[in-house]
C-alpha positions, 0 to 999 in steps of 0.5 A, a space after each residue: 784077403 791074405 792067408 797070413 800077414 807077417 808083421 816084422 821083416 827081420 830074419 824071422 819074419 822074412 823066413 816065415 813069409 818066404 816059406 809060406 808063399 812057397 807052400 802056396 799061401 798069399 802073404 803080406 810082409 809088413 816091415 818098418 824099414 830103415 831099422 838095423 838091429 845091433 848084432 854081431 852078425 855070426 851065422 853057423 854053417 847049419 844056418 847057411 845049409 838049412 836056409 840056402 845062404 850062400 857065401 855071397 852074403 857073407 862079409 867075413 869068414 871067421 876061423 877062431 874065437 878068442 875068449 878074454 877074461 876079466 884079468 885080460 887072459 885069453 883062450 883062442 879056440 880054433 874052429 875045426 873043419 869049417 868056419 863061422 860066417 859073418 853078416 851085416 844086418 844092414 844088408 842081410 835083412 833086406 836080402 831076406 825080405 827081397 827074397 821073400 818078395 821075389 818068391 811072391 810075398 807082398 812086401 809093404 812098408 809101414 808101422 803095425 798099429 793094431 789088429 781089429 776083428 769087427 769084420 774078420 781079422 785085419 792088421 791095421 798099419 800106417 803106411 810109411 809113404 802116405 801116412 794113412 792108416 791101411 787095413 790088411 784082411 787076413 786069416 792069420 797073423 805072425 808077430 815077428 816084430 822084435 823083443 818088445 813086440 807090439 803084437 805080442 803085448 797086445 795079443 799073447 798072454 805074457 807077451 809083455 813080460 819077456 826078460 831081455 838084455 839091452 844090447 848096443 854096438 858101434 859099427 866101425 871102419 876095420 883097422 889093419 890086422 894088429 896084435 890085438 885085432 884079427 879080421 878072421 877072429 871073433 873076440 868075446 870079452 868076459 869082464 864086469 868093467 864092460 858088462 857086469 852080467 853078460 859080455 862084450 864082443 869085437 866081430 869082424 865084418 870085412 871092411 868094418 867091425 861090430 864092437 858092442 856089449 849087452 847087459 840086463 843092469 839098467 844103470 850101466 851106460 852102454 855107450 861108455 862101456 862100449 867106448 871102454 871096450 874100444 879103448 882096451 882094444 886099441 880101436 878108439 881112433 877107428 871111424 864110427 860108421 853107425 851106432 845101434 841099440 835094442 833089447 835082446 830077449 834071453 828066454 822063450 815065452 811060455 806061450 807063442 799064440 793067442 789061441 785064435 789067429 796070432 802066433 809069434 816068432 823070433 825075438 817076439 817069442 823070445 828065441 835068442 840063446 842064453 849065454 851066447 846071445 846068438 839069435 839069427 839062426 834061432 829067429 830063422 828057425 822060429 820063423 820056419 816053425 811059425 810058418 809050419 804052424 800057420 800052414 797046419 792051421 789053415 789046412 785043418 781050420 783048428 786054431 790049436 794047431 798054432 801051438 805047433 810053432 812052440 812045440 816043434 821049436 822046443 822039441 829040438 832046442 829046449 835042452 840046448 837053451 836049458 844048458 846055456 841058461 844054466 851056464 849063464 846063471 853059473 858063470 856070469 854073476 861075478 868076475 871071479 866066476 868069469 875068470 873060471 869060465 875062460 879057464 874052463 874053455 881052455 880044455 880041449 874037450 870043451 872047445 870041441 864039444 862047444 863048437 860041434 854044438 854051435 856048428 850043428 845046433 845040437 848037443 853032441 852025445 858021441 863022446 860020453 867020457 868027454 862029457 863026464 870029464 867036462 862035468 867034473 871040471 865044471 863042478 871043480 871050477 864052480 866050487 873053487 876046488 881049482 884055481 883059474 889057470 894062467 894061460 
């Protein structure tokens, strides 16, 4: 009998499992293994601090972000007083799973099938090696099994209605530094040819690089769009090491638990930041608050304590998610709007406040005049009172 079975061994599930075993609970961590999520791999310094990630896990350090408009104009935003770390999910996720196992979680490989409650709560899964169905008796379940969570769809009201972007990327062998590609710079491409409603990216991973895009538009050919991005960036001839695609949620679910014995975490709960699509940090926070909620419910015997997961997460991050969603709705709807967005990013106040918020994961309130200036400029750009600057 486990206290908690965690379904899904990505950053969210692995974090939840490690937190729970370190607080004295018995945990099984069930993962399919072999699946690599498409991901740019950027992690901020706060993640490294909060979750004890050292430089050993980084494949690159980025000191500049380049925002590229539909007409090819660009703004280079320096990352002052720090860097953004880059990880490769091929290696980062197994590291987190193994760390949870070393802490005391039972790491199992198989596919989640269902939850049965005829004789207490039991997670039924198909073992990868034997192919047999096996049962994991437990008191609580954390569903951290991705945007199309099977746990969420079966157990949590609304868990089957989460909106998402389809993301696709190709990991390529990185070229030498060129006039277009820089191994210490992340490129974000806002261009309707690449994505009509989101963006494309080129993120360095040391010896390799992630080149990809995302969209909610079902008719878009993800592979063709990525090929166009590679061609425009002089990366067509680089060796392709692997290709990956998956849905990325962009809105937290209204409810994360079933009121009884299941709580969701990470992509399953929809905690990917709008506008930026950033997910690793928020996934790990989602795993942490799910673990906290489970620990509280186990101690009190009250199923309603599972609601703590969503309340704790939204208390800290709701405002940031709301601002980012507003920005995506305002600027991602057309190339004209995307052109204006990149122009707005040229403003030094926008740059500083954006990266302070990204690095520290909270809106910065220390510069009221800067916020006022940005609000006025934002309104001017959206209403067309100013022309997009030629940079």
